[in-house]
DSSP file (Angstrom, degrees, kcal/mol; ACC not computed):
  #  RESIDUE AA STRUCTURE BP1 BP2  ACC     N-H-->O    O-->H-N    N-H-->O    O-->H-N    TCO  KAPPA ALPHA  PHI   PSI    X-CA   Y-CA   Z-CA
    1    1 A X     >        0   0    0      0, 0.0     4,-3.1     0, 0.0     5,-0.3   0.000 360.0 360.0 360.0 -35.5    0.3    4.6   -7.6
    2    2 A X  H  >  +     0   0    0      1,-0.2     4,-2.1     2,-0.2     5,-0.1   0.907 360.0  40.4 -61.5 -45.0   -2.6    2.3   -8.1
    3    3 A X  H  > S+     0   0    0      2,-0.2     4,-2.3     1,-0.2    -1,-0.2   0.916 117.0  49.7 -69.0 -41.3   -1.1    0.0  -10.7
    4    4 A X  H  > S+     0   0    0      1,-0.2     4,-2.5     2,-0.2    -2,-0.2   0.891 111.5  49.6 -63.3 -38.9    2.3    0.0   -9.0
    5    5 A X  H  X S+     0   0    0     -4,-3.1     4,-2.8     2,-0.2     5,-0.2   0.910 109.2  51.4 -67.8 -41.7    0.6   -0.9   -5.7
    6    6 A X  H  X S+     0   0    0     -4,-2.1     4,-2.2    -5,-0.3    -2,-0.2   0.928 112.9  45.8 -59.3 -44.9   -1.4   -3.7   -7.3
    7    7 A X  H  X S+     0   0    0     -4,-2.3     4,-3.1     2,-0.2    -2,-0.2   0.928 113.0  49.7 -64.2 -45.3    1.8   -5.2   -8.7
    8    8 A X  H  X S+     0   0    0     -4,-2.5     4,-2.1     2,-0.2     6,-0.4   0.899 109.9  50.9 -63.2 -40.9    3.7   -4.8   -5.4
    9    9 A X  H  X>S+     0   0    0     -4,-2.8     4,-1.2     1,-0.2     5,-0.9   0.937 114.2  44.6 -60.3 -45.5    0.9   -6.4   -3.5
   10   10 A X  H  <5S+     0   0    0     -4,-2.2     3,-0.3    -5,-0.2    -2,-0.2   0.924 112.9  50.6 -64.4 -45.4    1.0   -9.3   -5.9
   11   11 A X  H  <5S+     0   0    0     -4,-3.1    -1,-0.2     1,-0.2    -2,-0.2   0.852 118.0  37.9 -62.8 -35.8    4.8   -9.6   -6.0
   12   12 A X  H  <5S-     0   0    0     -4,-2.1    -1,-0.2    -5,-0.2    -2,-0.2   0.566 106.0-120.4 -95.7  -9.0    5.1   -9.7   -2.2
   13   13 A X  T  <5 +     0   0    0     -4,-1.2    -3,-0.2    -3,-0.3    -4,-0.1   0.568  62.8 145.8  80.3   6.9    2.1  -11.8   -1.4
   14   14 A X      < -     0   0    0     -5,-0.9    -1,-0.3    -6,-0.4     2,-0.3  -0.443  35.5-151.7 -73.6 151.5    0.6   -9.0    0.7
   15   15 A X     >  -     0   0    0     -2,-0.1     4,-2.6    -3,-0.1     5,-0.3  -0.701  33.6-102.3-109.2 170.4   -3.2   -8.5    0.8
   16   16 A X  H  > S+     0   0    0     -2,-0.3     4,-2.3     1,-0.2     5,-0.2   0.919 124.9  49.2 -56.6 -42.3   -5.0   -5.2    1.4
   17   17 A X  H  > S+     0   0    0      2,-0.2     4,-2.2     1,-0.2    -1,-0.2   0.910 111.2  46.7 -66.6 -43.5   -5.6   -6.4    4.9
   18   18 A X  H  > S+     0   0    0      2,-0.2     4,-2.1     1,-0.2    -1,-0.2   0.890 113.8  48.0 -70.0 -37.0   -2.0   -7.5    5.7
   19   19 A X  H  X S+     0   0    0     -4,-2.6     4,-2.7     2,-0.2     5,-0.3   0.912 110.4  52.7 -67.3 -40.6   -0.6   -4.2    4.3
   20   20 A X  H  X>S+     0   0    0     -4,-2.3     5,-2.4    -5,-0.3     4,-2.2   0.915 110.1  48.1 -59.5 -43.1   -3.1   -2.2    6.3
   21   21 A X  H  <5S+     0   0    0     -4,-2.2    -1,-0.2     2,-0.2    -2,-0.2   0.913 112.7  48.4 -64.1 -42.7   -2.1   -4.0    9.4
   22   22 A X  H  <5S+     0   0    0     -4,-2.1    -2,-0.2     1,-0.2    -1,-0.2   0.902 117.5  40.7 -63.6 -42.4    1.6   -3.5    8.7
   23   23 A X  H  <5S-     0   0    0     -4,-2.7    -1,-0.2    -5,-0.1    -2,-0.2   0.760 111.5-119.3 -79.9 -25.7    1.1    0.2    8.0
   24   24 A X  T  <5S+     0   0    0     -4,-2.2     2,-0.3     1,-0.3    -3,-0.2   0.826  71.4 114.9  89.3  35.3   -1.3    0.8   10.8
   25   25 A X  S   <S-     0   0    0     -5,-2.4    -1,-0.3    -6,-0.2     2,-0.2  -0.825  72.6 -86.8-128.6 170.0   -4.4    1.9    8.8
   26   26 A X    >>  -     0   0    0     -2,-0.3     4,-1.4     1,-0.1     3,-1.2  -0.496  36.5-120.6 -72.3 143.9   -7.8    0.6    8.1
   27   27 A X  H 3> S+     0   0    0      1,-0.3     4,-2.5     2,-0.2     5,-0.2   0.831 114.2  62.9 -55.5 -31.1   -8.1   -1.8    5.1
   28   28 A X  H 3> S+     0   0    0      1,-0.2     4,-1.8     2,-0.2    -1,-0.3   0.856  99.3  54.9 -61.8 -33.4  -10.5    0.6    3.5
   29   29 A X  H <> S+     0   0    0     -3,-1.2     4,-1.4     2,-0.2    -1,-0.2   0.936 108.6  46.1 -65.0 -46.7   -7.7    3.2    3.4
   30   30 A X  H  X S+     0   0    0     -4,-1.4     4,-0.8     1,-0.2     3,-0.3   0.903 109.6  56.1 -62.6 -39.8   -5.4    0.8    1.5
   31   31 A X  H >< S+     0   0    0     -4,-2.5     3,-0.8     1,-0.2     4,-0.3   0.877 104.1  53.1 -58.6 -37.9   -8.3    0.0   -0.8
   32   32 A X  H >< S+     0   0    0     -4,-1.8     3,-1.6     1,-0.2    -1,-0.2   0.827  99.0  63.4 -67.3 -30.2   -8.6    3.7   -1.5
   33   33 A X  H 3< S+     0   0    0     -4,-1.4     5,-0.2    -3,-0.3    -1,-0.2   0.751  96.4  60.3 -63.9 -21.7   -4.9    3.8   -2.5
   34   34 A X  T << S+     0   0    0     -3,-0.8    -1,-0.3    -4,-0.8    -2,-0.2   0.574  90.4  89.0 -82.4  -9.4   -5.8    1.4   -5.3
   35   35 A X  S X  S-     0   0    0     -3,-1.6     3,-1.5    -4,-0.3   -33,-0.2  -0.473  94.7 -75.1 -87.8 161.6   -8.2    3.9   -6.9
   36   36 A X  T 3  S+     0   0    0      1,-0.2    -1,-0.2    -2,-0.1     3,-0.1  -0.200 112.0   3.7 -53.5 138.3   -7.2    6.5   -9.5
   37   37 A X  T 3  S+     0   0    0      1,-0.2     2,-0.5    -3,-0.1    -1,-0.2   0.667  97.3 123.8  61.7  21.5   -5.4    9.6   -8.2
   38   38 A X    <   +     0   0    0     -3,-1.5     2,-0.3    -5,-0.2    -1,-0.2  -0.951  32.0 173.2-113.4 132.4   -5.1    8.4   -4.6
   39   39 A X        -     0   0    0     -2,-0.5     3,-0.1    -3,-0.1    -5,-0.1  -0.948  37.8 -93.7-131.6 155.3   -1.8    8.0   -2.9
   40   40 A X        -     0   0    0     -2,-0.3     5,-0.1     1,-0.1   -10,-0.0  -0.326  48.3 -97.8 -65.0 149.2   -0.8    7.2    0.7
   41   41 A X    >>  -     0   0    0      1,-0.1     3,-2.2     3,-0.1     4,-1.6  -0.335  39.7-107.0 -60.1 149.3   -0.3   10.1    3.1
   42   42 A X  H 3> S+     0   0    0      1,-0.3     4,-0.8     2,-0.2    -1,-0.1   0.829 119.7  59.0 -51.9 -36.2    3.4   10.9    3.5
   43   43 A X  H 34 S+     0   0    0      1,-0.2     4,-0.3     2,-0.1    -1,-0.3   0.722 113.8  37.7 -70.1 -18.2    3.5    9.3    7.0
   44   44 A X  H <> S+     0   0    0     -3,-2.2     4,-2.5     2,-0.1     5,-0.2   0.632  97.9  79.2-102.4 -18.2    2.3    6.0    5.6
   45   45 A X  H  X S+     0   0    0     -4,-1.6     4,-2.6     1,-0.2     5,-0.2   0.903  93.5  47.0 -60.8 -45.8    4.3    6.0    2.3
   46   46 A X  H  X S+     0   0    0     -4,-0.8     4,-2.6     2,-0.2    -1,-0.2   0.925 113.5  47.6 -64.5 -45.8    7.6    4.9    3.8
   47   47 A X  H  > S+     0   0    0     -4,-0.3     4,-2.4     1,-0.2    -1,-0.2   0.912 113.8  47.8 -62.8 -42.2    6.2    2.1    5.8
   48   48 A X  H  X S+     0   0    0     -4,-2.5     4,-2.0     2,-0.2    -2,-0.2   0.923 111.9  49.8 -64.2 -43.8    4.2    0.8    2.9
   49   49 A X  H  <>S+     0   0    0     -4,-2.6     5,-3.0    -5,-0.2     4,-0.3   0.907 111.8  48.2 -62.4 -42.0    7.2    1.0    0.6
   50   50 A X  H ><5S+     0   0    0     -4,-2.6     3,-1.1     3,-0.2    -1,-0.2   0.926 111.7  49.4 -64.2 -44.2    9.3   -0.9    3.1
   51   51 A X  H 3<5S+     0   0    0     -4,-2.4    -1,-0.2     1,-0.3    -2,-0.2   0.836 116.4  42.7 -63.1 -32.2    6.7   -3.6    3.5
   52   52 A X  T 3<5S-     0   0    0     -4,-2.0    -1,-0.3    -5,-0.2    -2,-0.2   0.342 111.6-121.1 -96.7   5.4    6.3   -3.9   -0.2
   53   53 A X  T < 5 +     0   0    0     -3,-1.1     2,-0.3    -4,-0.3    -3,-0.2   0.924  68.8 129.7  54.1  50.4   10.1   -3.8   -0.8
   54   54 A X      < -     0   0    0     -5,-3.0     2,-0.2    -6,-0.1    -1,-0.2  -0.892  62.0-107.5-128.1 158.3    9.9   -0.8   -3.0
   55   55 A X              0   0    0     -2,-0.3    -3,-0.0     1,-0.1    -5,-0.0  -0.573 360.0 360.0 -80.2 150.9   11.6    2.6   -3.2
   56   56 A X              0   0    0     -2,-0.2    -1,-0.1   -10,-0.0   -10,-0.0   0.477 360.0 360.0 -77.4 360.0    9.6    5.6   -2.2
């Protein structure tokens, strides 16, 4: 997830802060999604994917 999330953030122009606001989580949470073996909780995955224009 971490590399795909980095690419999606770059492609869409989102920042950690803007994605966090869209998803409704703390920016630190999105930052943790960028680390190895961390993925968003199921309740946040769909919203993040929609914001980043990606499939779940």
